[in-house]
C-alpha positions in Angstrom: 46.2 -3.3 -84.5 47.2 -3.0 -80.9 49.2 0.1 -79.8 52.8 -0.4 -78.9 53.1 -1.7 -75.3 54.0 0.9 -72.7 57.4 0.6 -71.0 57.8 -2.3 -68.5 58.2 -0.3 -65.3 59.6 -2.3 -62.4 57.5 -2.3 -59.2 58.3 0.9 -57.4 57.9 -0.8 -54.0 59.6 -4.1 -54.9 62.9 -3.3 -53.2 61.2 -2.4 -49.9 58.9 -5.4 -50.1 61.7 -8.0 -50.5 63.8 -6.5 -47.7 60.9 -6.4 -45.3 60.8 -2.6 -45.0 57.0 -2.4 -45.6 54.7 -2.5 -42.6 51.4 -4.2 -42.9 48.6 -3.8 -40.4 49.9 -6.5 -38.0 53.5 -5.2 -38.1 53.0 -1.9 -36.3 54.2 -1.6 -32.8 54.3 1.0 -30.0 56.6 1.1 -27.0 53.8 0.7 -24.4 51.5 -1.4 -26.6 49.2 -3.9 -25.1 47.9 -7.0 -26.8 44.4 -8.4 -27.2 42.9 -11.8 -27.9 39.3 -13.0 -28.5 37.2 -15.6 -26.9 34.6 -17.0 -29.2 31.3 -18.9 -29.0 31.4 -22.7 -29.3 27.7 -23.2 -30.3 26.1 -22.6 -33.7 23.2 -20.5 -32.4 21.6 -19.4 -29.1 22.2 -17.1 -26.1 24.8 -16.7 -23.5 23.2 -17.5 -20.1 26.4 -17.0 -18.0 29.9 -15.9 -18.6 32.7 -16.7 -16.1 35.8 -14.5 -16.5 37.3 -15.0 -13.1 40.0 -17.4 -14.0 41.0 -15.2 -17.0 41.1 -12.1 -14.9 43.4 -13.8 -12.4 46.1 -14.5 -15.0 49.1 -12.1 -14.2 49.4 -9.3 -16.8 45.7 -9.2 -17.8 44.6 -5.6 -17.9 41.0 -5.7 -19.2 38.3 -8.2 -20.1 35.4 -6.8 -22.3 32.1 -8.7 -22.7 28.6 -7.8 -23.7 28.0 -6.9 -20.1 30.6 -4.0 -19.9 31.3 -3.0 -23.5 29.5 0.3 -23.1 27.8 2.5 -25.6 28.6 0.9 -28.9 26.3 0.6 -31.9 26.4 -1.4 -35.1 28.0 0.4 -38.0 25.6 -1.3 -40.4 26.1 -3.6 -43.3 28.2 -2.0 -46.0 25.8 -3.2 -48.8 22.9 -1.6 -47.0 24.3 1.9 -46.5 26.5 1.0 -43.5 30.3 0.4 -43.2 30.9 -3.1 -41.8 31.1 -6.5 -43.5 28.0 -7.4 -41.6 25.4 -5.5 -39.5 25.9 -7.8 -36.5 28.6 -6.2 -34.2 29.6 -8.9 -31.7 29.2 -8.4 -28.0 26.3 -5.9 -28.1 24.0 -8.5 -26.6 24.1 -12.1 -25.3 22.7 -13.4 -28.6 24.9 -15.8 -30.6 24.2 -15.9 -34.3 26.9 -18.3 -35.5 29.7 -20.5 -34.2 32.9 -18.5 -33.6 31.2 -15.2 -32.9 33.4 -13.2 -30.4 32.0 -13.2 -26.8 35.0 -11.5 -25.0 38.1 -9.5 -25.6 41.1 -10.0 -23.2 43.8 -7.3 -23.1 47.2 -8.1 -21.5 50.8 -7.0 -21.4 51.9 -9.9 -23.6 50.2 -11.7 -26.5 50.7 -15.1 -24.9 49.0 -13.9 -21.7 46.0 -12.6 -23.6 45.6 -15.9 -25.5 46.0 -17.9 -22.3 43.4 -15.8 -20.5 40.9 -15.9 -23.4 41.0 -19.7 -23.4 40.1 -19.7 -19.7 36.8 -17.8 -20.2 33.8 -20.2 -19.7 30.3 -19.6 -21.1 27.1 -21.5 -20.7 24.4 -21.2 -23.4 20.8 -21.7 -24.2 21.0 -23.6 -27.6 18.7 -22.8 -30.5 18.2 -24.8 -33.7 20.7 -23.8 -36.4 20.9 -24.3 -40.2 24.3 -23.8 -41.7 23.9 -25.4 -45.2 21.7 -24.6 -48.2 19.6 -27.8 -47.7 19.5 -27.8 -43.9 16.1 -27.9 -42.2 15.3 -24.3 -41.2 17.2 -22.6 -43.9 15.0 -20.0 -45.4 14.8 -19.4 -49.1 13.6 -16.0 -50.2 13.4 -14.2 -53.6 15.9 -11.5 -53.8 13.4 -8.8 -54.9 11.0 -9.8 -52.1 13.6 -9.3 -49.4 15.5 -6.3 -50.7 15.4 -3.5 -53.2 17.7 -5.5 -55.6 16.0 -6.9 -58.7 15.9 -10.7 -58.5 15.3 -11.1 -62.3 17.2 -10.0 -65.4 15.0 -10.4 -68.4 15.5 -10.0 -72.1 13.0 -11.3 -74.6 11.0 -14.4 -73.7 13.5 -17.0 -72.6 11.1 -19.6 -71.4 9.2 -19.8 -74.8 12.4 -19.6 -76.8 14.0 -22.4 -74.7 10.9 -24.6 -75.2 10.9 -24.1 -78.9 14.7 -24.6 -79.3 15.6 -27.8 -81.1 18.8 -28.3 -79.0 18.6 -28.0 -75.2 21.0 -28.3 -72.4 19.7 -28.4 -68.8 22.3 -28.7 -66.0 22.7 -28.1 -62.3 25.9 -26.9 -60.6 27.1 -26.4 -57.1 30.1 -24.6 -55.7 31.3 -25.0 -52.1 31.9 -22.1 -49.7 35.5 -20.8 -49.9 37.6 -18.4 -47.8 40.1 -15.8 -49.0 43.1 -16.8 -46.8 45.4 -13.9 -47.4 48.8 -14.4 -45.7 48.4 -11.0 -44.0 45.9 -11.6 -41.2 43.1 -9.3 -40.0 44.7 -6.9 -37.5 44.0 -3.6 -35.8 46.3 -1.3 -33.9 44.2 1.4 -32.2 45.5 4.3 -30.2 43.9 7.5 -28.8 45.5 10.9 -28.3 43.6 13.9 -27.1 40.3 12.3 -28.0 41.6 11.5 -31.5 41.5 7.9 -32.6 44.2 6.6 -35.0 43.9 3.1 -36.5 46.5 1.2 -38.4 44.8 -1.7 -40.2 45.2 -3.6 -43.5 42.0 -2.7 -45.2 40.7 -2.2 -48.7 38.3 0.5 -47.5 40.0 3.0 -45.2 37.2 5.6 -45.3 34.7 2.9 -44.7 36.6 1.9 -41.5 36.9 5.5 -40.5 33.2 6.2 -40.8 32.2 2.9 -39.4 34.2 3.6 -36.2 32.7 7.0 -36.0 29.2 5.6 -36.3 29.8 2.7 -33.8 31.5 4.9 -31.2 29.4 8.0 -31.5 32.3 10.2 -32.9 32.4 12.7 -35.7 34.5 11.3 -38.6 37.1 14.1 -38.2 38.1 12.5 -34.9 39.1 9.2 -36.6 42.1 8.5 -38.9 42.7 5.2 -40.6 46.1 4.5 -42.2 46.6 1.6 -44.5 49.3 2.2 -47.1 49.9 -1.5 -47.7 47.1 -4.0 -47.4 48.9 -7.2 -48.3 46.5 -9.8 -49.5 42.9 -8.7 -49.6 41.0 -10.6 -52.3 37.8 -8.9 -51.1 38.0 -10.1 -47.5 39.0 -6.6 -46.3 36.4 -4.7 -48.3 34.7 -3.3 -45.2 35.2 -2.8 -41.5 35.9 -6.0 -39.6 34.4 -7.2 -36.3 37.6 -6.7 -34.3 38.2 -3.1 -35.2 35.5 -1.6 -32.9 36.4 -3.9 -30.1 40.1 -2.9 -30.2 39.2 0.8 -30.3 36.9 0.5 -27.3 39.7 -1.4 -25.3 42.3 1.2 -26.3 40.1 4.1 -25.1 39.2 2.3 -21.9 42.9 1.7 -21.0 44.4 4.8 -22.6 47.1 2.7 -24.3 47.8 1.5 -27.8 46.3 -2.0 -28.3 46.9 -4.4 -31.1 44.6 -7.3 -31.9 45.7 -9.8 -34.6 42.9 -12.3 -35.4 44.2 -15.9 -35.7 43.4 -17.6 -39.0 41.0 -20.1 -37.4 38.9 -17.2 -36.0 39.0 -15.4 -39.4 37.3 -18.4 -40.9 34.3 -17.7 -38.6 34.4 -13.9 -38.2 35.0 -12.5 -41.6 33.2 -12.8 -44.9 33.6 -15.7 -47.3 32.4 -16.9 -50.7 29.0 -18.4 -50.0 27.7 -21.8 -51.1 25.9 -21.5 -54.4 23.5 -23.6 -56.5 22.8 -23.0 -60.2 20.5 -24.3 -62.8 21.3 -23.4 -66.3 19.1 -24.1 -69.3 20.6 -23.2 -72.7 18.8 -23.5 -76.0 20.2 -23.3 -79.5 19.2 -23.9 -83.1 20.9 -26.7 -85.0 23.5 -24.3 -86.5 24.7 -23.5 -83.0 23.1 -20.1 -82.6 22.2 -19.7 -78.9 18.6 -18.5 -78.8 17.8 -18.8 -75.1 19.4 -19.0 -71.7 17.8 -19.3 -68.2 20.0 -19.0 -65.2 18.6 -19.6 -61.7 20.7 -19.2 -58.6 20.3 -19.9 -54.9 23.1 -18.2 -52.9 23.8 -18.5 -49.2 23.5 -15.4 -46.9 23.2 -14.8 -43.2 20.1 -14.4 -41.1 21.0 -10.8 -40.3 22.0 -9.5 -43.7 21.2 -10.1 -47.4 24.5 -10.2 -49.4 23.4 -9.2 -52.9 23.5 -11.8 -55.7 24.5 -10.6 -59.1 25.3 -13.8 -61.0 22.8 -13.5 -63.9 24.1 -9.9 -64.6 27.2 -11.6 -65.8 26.0 -14.8 -67.4 23.5 -12.8 -69.4 26.3 -10.9 -71.1 28.8 -13.6 -72.1 27.2 -13.9 -75.5 24.6 -12.2 -77.7 21.7 -14.3 -76.4 18.6 -12.3 -77.1 16.2 -14.3 -74.9 17.5 -14.5 -71.3 16.0 -14.9 -67.9 18.0 -14.8 -64.7 16.5 -15.4 -61.2 18.3 -15.1 -57.9 17.3 -16.2 -54.4 18.8 -15.8 -50.9 19.1 -18.8 -48.6 19.3 -17.5 -45.1 21.5 -19.6 -42.8 23.2 -19.3 -39.4 26.6 -18.0 -40.5 28.4 -14.7 -40.6 27.5 -12.6 -43.6 29.2 -13.8 -46.8 30.9 -11.2 -48.9 33.1 -10.4 -51.9 35.9 -12.9 -52.8 37.8 -12.4 -56.0 35.3 -12.4 -58.9 32.5 -13.0 -56.4 29.7 -13.6 -58.8 31.5 -13.9 -62.1 33.6 -16.9 -61.2 30.6 -19.1 -60.3 28.3 -17.7 -63.0 30.7 -18.3 -65.8 31.6 -21.8 -64.5 27.9 -22.8 -64.9 27.3 -21.2 -68.3 30.6 -22.0 -69.9 30.3 -25.7 -69.0 26.9 -25.7 -70.7 28.4 -24.0 -73.8 31.0 -26.7 -74.0 28.3 -29.4 -73.6 26.3 -27.7 -76.4 29.3 -27.7 -78.6 29.6 -31.5 -78.2 25.9 -32.0 -78.7 26.2 -30.2 -82.0 29.5 -31.6 -83.0 31.0 -28.1 -83.2 34.4 -27.0 -82.2 34.1 -25.2 -78.8 36.1 -22.2 -80.0 34.1 -21.9 -83.3 30.8 -22.1 -81.4 31.9 -19.2 -79.1 33.0 -17.1 -82.0 29.6 -17.7 -83.8 27.8 -16.2 -80.8 29.9 -13.1 -80.3 28.1 -9.7 -80.0 28.9 -6.0 -80.1 25.6 -5.1 -78.4 24.7 -5.6 -74.7 21.9 -8.1 -74.9 20.1 -6.8 -71.8 20.0 -3.1 -72.4 20.6 -3.1 -76.2 23.2 -0.4 -75.7 26.5 -0.7 -77.6 29.4 -2.2 -75.7 32.2 0.4 -75.3 34.7 -2.3 -76.4 34.6 -6.1 -76.7 37.5 -8.1 -78.1 36.5 -11.6 -77.1 36.9 -12.9 -80.6 40.5 -11.7 -80.8 41.1 -13.2 -77.3 39.9 -16.6 -78.6 41.8 -16.5 -81.9 45.1 -15.4 -80.3 44.7 -17.9 -77.5 43.9 -20.8 -79.9 46.9 -20.0 -82.1 49.3 -19.7 -79.2 47.9 -22.9 -77.5 47.9 -24.9 -80.7 44.2 -25.6 -80.5 44.1 -26.8 -84.1 45.9 -30.0 -83.1 43.1 -31.0 -80.7 41.0 -34.0 -81.5 37.4 -33.6 -80.5 36.6 -37.1 -79.1 36.9 -37.5 -75.3 39.8 -39.7 -74.2 41.4 -39.5 -77.7 44.6 -37.8 -76.6 47.2 -39.7 -74.5 50.6 -38.7 -73.1 53.7 -40.9 -73.2 53.1 -42.0 -69.6 49.5 -43.1 -70.4 47.8 -40.1 -68.8 44.7 -38.8 -70.5 45.2 -35.4 -72.1 42.3 -32.9 -72.1 42.2 -29.5 -73.7 39.5 -27.1 -72.6 38.5 -23.5 -73.3 36.2 -21.0 -71.7 35.7 -17.2 -71.7 35.1 -14.9 -68.8 33.8 -11.4 -68.3 33.8 -8.9 -65.5 31.8 -5.6 -65.2 33.8 -2.4 -65.4 32.9 -0.2 -62.6 34.3 3.2 -61.8 34.4 5.4 -58.7 34.9 9.1 -58.2 38.5 10.2 -57.5 40.1 13.3 -56.2 43.8 13.6 -57.3 46.2 16.1 -55.9 49.6 16.4 -57.6 52.5 18.3 -56.1 56.0 18.8 -57.6 58.9 20.3 -55.7 62.0 22.2 -56.6 64.2 19.4 -55.3 62.7 16.9 -57.8 59.9 15.4 -55.7 56.6 14.3 -57.3 53.7 13.4 -55.0 50.4 12.1 -56.2 47.7 11.9 -53.5 44.6 9.9 -54.4 42.2 7.3 -53.2 43.3 3.8 -53.5 44.7 0.8 -51.7 47.8 -1.3 -52.6 46.9 -4.9 -52.3 49.7 -6.2 -54.4 48.0 -5.5 -57.7 50.6 -2.7 -58.4 48.5 0.4 -58.2 51.5 2.4 -57.0 53.6 1.3 -59.9 50.8 2.1 -62.4 50.3 5.6 -60.9 54.1 6.3 -60.8 54.6 5.1 -64.3 51.7 7.1 -65.8 52.5 10.3 -63.9 56.2 9.9 -64.6 55.7 9.5 -68.3 53.5 12.6 -68.4 55.9 14.8 -66.5 59.1 13.4 -67.9 60.5 12.1 -64.7 61.5 8.5 -63.6 58.7 6.5 -62.1 61.0 5.8 -59.1 60.8 9.6 -58.3 57.0 9.6 -58.1 55.5 8.9 -54.6 51.9 7.7 -54.5 50.1 8.5 -51.2 47.2 6.1 -50.9 45.3 4.2 -48.3 45.4 7.2 -45.8 42.3 9.1 -44.8 44.4 12.0 -43.7 45.4 12.6 -47.4 42.3 12.0 -49.6 39.0 10.2 -49.5 39.7 6.4 -49.6 36.9 4.6 -51.3 36.7 0.8 -51.2 39.2 -0.6 -53.7 38.6 -3.7 -55.7 41.4 -4.9 -58.0 39.2 -4.3 -61.0 38.2 -0.7 -60.4 40.9 0.8 -58.2 43.5 1.4 -60.9 40.9 2.1 -63.6 39.4 4.8 -61.4 42.6 6.3 -60.0 44.7 6.4 -63.2 42.5 8.7 -65.3 42.3 11.2 -62.5 46.1 11.0 -61.9 46.8 11.5 -65.7 44.5 14.4 -65.9 46.2 15.9 -62.8 49.5 15.5 -64.6 48.1 17.3 -67.7 46.9 20.1 -65.4 50.3 20.3 -63.8 52.0 20.6 -67.2 49.7 23.5 -68.0 50.3 25.2 -64.6 54.1 24.8 -65.1 53.9 26.2 -68.6 52.2 29.3 -67.2 55.0 30.1 -64.8 57.5 32.8 -65.6 60.0 33.3 -67.2 59.4 30.6 -69.8 62.3 28.7 -71.4 63.2 25.9 -73.7 61.0 22.8 -73.9 62.1 19.6 -72.3 62.8 21.0 -68.9 61.9 19.0 -65.8 59.3 20.3 -63.3 62.1 20.9 -60.8 64.0 23.0 -63.4 60.9 25.1 -64.2 60.2 25.7 -60.5 63.8 26.7 -59.9 63.7 29.2 -62.8 60.4 30.6 -61.4 61.7 30.9 -57.9 59.0 28.5 -56.6 59.5 25.8 -54.0 56.5 23.8 -55.1 53.4 23.7 -57.2 50.1 21.8 -56.6 47.1 21.0 -58.6 43.9 19.1 -57.9 41.6 17.3 -60.3 38.2 15.7 -59.6 37.0 12.9 -61.8 33.7 11.0 -61.7 32.2 8.2 -63.7 30.1 8.7 -66.8 26.6 9.8 -65.8 27.5 10.6 -62.2 26.5 14.0 -60.8 28.7 16.2 -58.6 26.7 15.1 -55.6 28.7 11.9 -55.8 31.7 13.6 -54.2 29.6 14.2 -51.0 28.8 10.5 -51.0 32.5 9.7 -51.4 33.4 12.0 -48.5 30.8 10.2 -46.3 32.5 6.9 -46.8 29.6 5.5 -48.8 29.9 3.2 -51.8 30.0 5.5 -54.8 30.6 3.3 -57.9 28.9 3.5 -61.2 28.6 0.9 -64.0 28.8 -1.3 -65.9 25.7 0.2 -67.6 26.4 3.9 -68.4 24.1 6.3 -70.2 25.4 5.6 -73.7 27.2 2.3 -73.4 28.0 -0.8 -71.4 31.5 -1.8 -70.4 33.0 -5.2 -69.4 36.5 -6.7 -69.4 37.0 -10.1 -71.0 39.3 -13.1 -71.0 39.8 -16.4 -72.8 41.6 -19.3 -71.1 43.0 -22.4 -72.8 43.9 -25.2 -70.4 45.6 -28.5 -70.8 45.0 -31.2 -68.1 46.6 -34.6 -67.6 44.6 -37.2 -65.8 46.4 -40.2 -64.4 44.4 -43.2 -65.5 44.4 -45.2 -62.2 44.4 -42.6 -59.4 42.7 -39.9 -61.5 45.0 -37.3 -60.2 44.6 -34.1 -62.3 47.6 -32.0 -63.3 47.7 -28.8 -65.3 50.9 -28.5 -67.3 50.0 -25.4 -69.2 47.5 -22.5 -69.5 47.3 -19.8 -72.1 45.3 -16.7 -71.1 44.4 -13.7 -73.2 42.8 -10.6 -71.6 40.9 -7.7 -73.0 41.3 -5.1 -70.3 41.7 -2.0 -72.3 45.1 -0.2 -72.3 47.7 -2.1 -70.2 49.4 0.7 -68.2 51.8 -1.4 -66.3 52.7 -4.5 -68.3 54.8 -6.2 -65.6 52.2 -6.0 -62.8 49.4 -6.7 -65.3 51.0 -10.0 -66.3 51.5 -10.8 -62.7 47.8 -10.2 -62.0 46.8 -12.6 -64.8 49.1 -15.4 -63.6 47.8 -15.0 -60.0 44.2 -15.1 -61.3 44.9 -18.3 -63.2 46.4 -19.8 -60.0 43.3 -18.8 -58.1 41.2 -20.4 -60.8 43.1 -23.6 -60.5 42.6 -23.6 -56.7 38.9 -22.9 -57.1 38.5 -25.7 -59.6 40.6 -28.4 -58.0 41.3 -27.6 -54.3 39.4 -25.1 -52.3 36.4 -25.8 -50.2 35.5 -24.7 -46.7 34.2 -27.8 -45.1 31.0 -27.2 -43.0 30.0 -29.0 -39.8 26.2 -29.4 -40.3 25.8 -30.5 -36.6 27.7 -27.8 -34.7 28.2 -25.0 -37.2 31.5 -23.5 -38.2 34.1 -24.6 -40.7 36.2 -27.6 -40.0 39.4 -27.0 -42.1 40.1 -23.5 -40.6 43.8 -23.4 -41.3 46.2 -23.5 -44.2 47.2 -27.1 -43.4 43.7 -28.4 -44.3 42.2 -25.6 -46.5 43.9 -26.7 -49.7 45.3 -24.1 -52.0 47.7 -24.6 -55.0 51.4 -24.8 -54.2 54.4 -24.4 -56.5 54.2 -28.1 -57.5 50.7 -27.6 -58.8 51.6 -24.8 -61.2 53.5 -25.1 -64.4 53.4 -22.9 -67.6 51.1 -19.9 -67.6 51.4 -17.9 -70.8 49.8 -14.4 -70.8 48.9 -12.1 -73.6 46.9 -8.9 -73.8 44.8 -7.4 -76.6 46.0 -3.9 -75.3 43.5 -1.8 -77.1 42.4 1.3 -75.2 38.7 1.8 -74.4 38.5 5.6 -74.7 34.7 5.6 -74.3 35.1 4.2 -70.8 37.7 6.7 -69.6 40.4 9.0 -70.9 43.2 6.5 -70.1 41.5 3.7 -72.0 41.9 1.4 -69.0 39.4 -1.3 -68.0 39.7 -3.7 -65.1 42.0 -6.8 -64.9 42.4 -8.0 -61.4 39.3 -10.3 -61.4 38.5 -11.0 -65.0 41.8 -12.9 -65.2 40.3 -15.5 -62.8 36.9 -15.7 -64.5 36.7 -18.6 -66.9 39.6 -20.6 -65.6 37.4 -23.1 -63.6 35.1 -24.0 -66.6 38.1 -24.2 -68.9 39.6 -26.8 -66.5 36.3 -28.6 -66.2 35.9 -28.7 -69.9 39.4 -30.1 -70.3 38.7 -32.7 -67.7 35.6 -33.8 -69.8 37.8 -34.0 -72.9 40.3 -36.2 -71.0 37.8 -38.4 -69.2 34.4 -38.2 -70.9 32.8 -37.2 -67.6 31.1 -33.8 -67.0 32.0 -32.1 -63.8 29.2 -29.9 -62.3 30.5 -29.4 -58.8 33.4 -27.3 -57.5 35.9 -28.2 -56.5 36.4 -31.2 -58.8 37.5 -34.1 -56.5 39.3 -37.3 -57.4 36.4 -39.4 -56.3 34.2 -37.7 -58.9 36.5 -39.0 -61.6 37.0 -42.6 -60.4 
């Protein structure tokens, strides 16, 4: 049985958000602030042979123009996934080389934003062109095995998948593609940089404040103590803001040169070309089973796009290998080097695409065998990690499927494609898929202070990206100390307060909450030790008043299972410090099950989704309101990924053609109908003392294959490419 749900605490920052009191990175201003704008390359690859800035410099109000010729002593901060701090190792404007279309070639600083934009558009460059390859199949694109080009294993192997597949009486062999996609958060990339007494302070919407801090120090030759990065509210992130961006260093250099505060807000069209994105991906999945439906073998081969200058790791098979108890598995991953900026993390970066490929094959297997798709999944459940053979700390996939099926009314489904029709003649399709996401954990240092006037302050690493980490922290600490959540102030996203490791929605809360709860326990012990004692039930403020104390502070350090104390030094250095999902004694994943109904109009083949039922196994649900919001947002993301989103590439000239919200299609209110959410809500106390697993990304994983499987049920046509377009259904 699930435990009783925790109280539904309202968002502690909701009132400030709806009245516009919260400042995101682009909202900060200073009285004497200057504005900056970028000029960017208009070729796919080559070198600048000349750069004419005279017309730009003649515009009244222009204060500074920076190019590769006068940028000064600046170094690359390094790629974050190779021990550095930036989203890519290529720092623009260090040389005349152009690696991709849209790469910044100049920064213009002026009194007014309009002036900076006007002047940037007047900069003229001439280039020596070089051949460029921007798609997976383009001439010149270089395919390399992941293990040959990096220290990352390219293969995940259990048993003998090739032999088992060949001997399997039932085989599925399918190929899939997914288009590149961009995050498109409403809050744009922006930096406000200011220097005072050789101290640099940066306000920026980032998911990795300490990464930005150490990246700036490395790029500018500073010691980290001379850099402060403040990002209490990120706004939308979705992985885009997981490392230092290309404009940050350029803004800091300009601010130092002029001795003034400078703000640079990157326009959305430039963000498409100068920040990370979900890469183009190809999959081949081979799935073998016996005639009873027991899956005996799976082979998952992936080609994933990366840049010429960095190798963005590919971890697709690490997910697909663990959806079911398949004892014979082989996964192989390769890089395809192309002339683009370095791809990066976008919500469920590997899991979304990997589960789309495998779960579509599982549905096809069910039809080949004449088995109900839910029953087939239940028959292949496991309590053991099939790769390491370690026990799973918790796995409630079967309960997710059973609860979802009952709530959705799955028993009323007829198996035959095109057998269900609506009153208006539309074809009805019902589809199901499961998803999984690895549970990672990072070290956390939590400081908790209570004051005699009733204040409660929890200082910890974390970033508020809308997922509700502040509310979860306030609710958990408030419950422990017996104070209202509204009285608890969470100080996060500020390098002046505590180390700020990169936050992803699926590990931020799961890492911060256990440390904060242990800090609250430590505070209760410290309060109990204060004289003169008294009756139970007193508030911290009452205890402090009786003891004659103005305040009391405790600190707790919490690391992941199997991590050594040296990890705190890595954390302090701004390096990635996460552990998991394989721990010394167990393996931990979160899980989801999605049931989707589609309606396909018989003539135009327009696809609508009137309802979705999603059930999540994310451990203990600490903040029910924000958790349900996360799942609904994940489902919306899955609908967009399945039916709308694609960054259209220009194979001739490089770059992305639909670089705005008018042409990059995302779901709108009219596309979304009923989304029902349920949680298993069983704590995973092996994983951490709070029993919390991740939720922010697993809620998206599995939505796209559930939609694709529903489209097959409605039309009889298998969809192997994302997004699913109307022309594929005609």
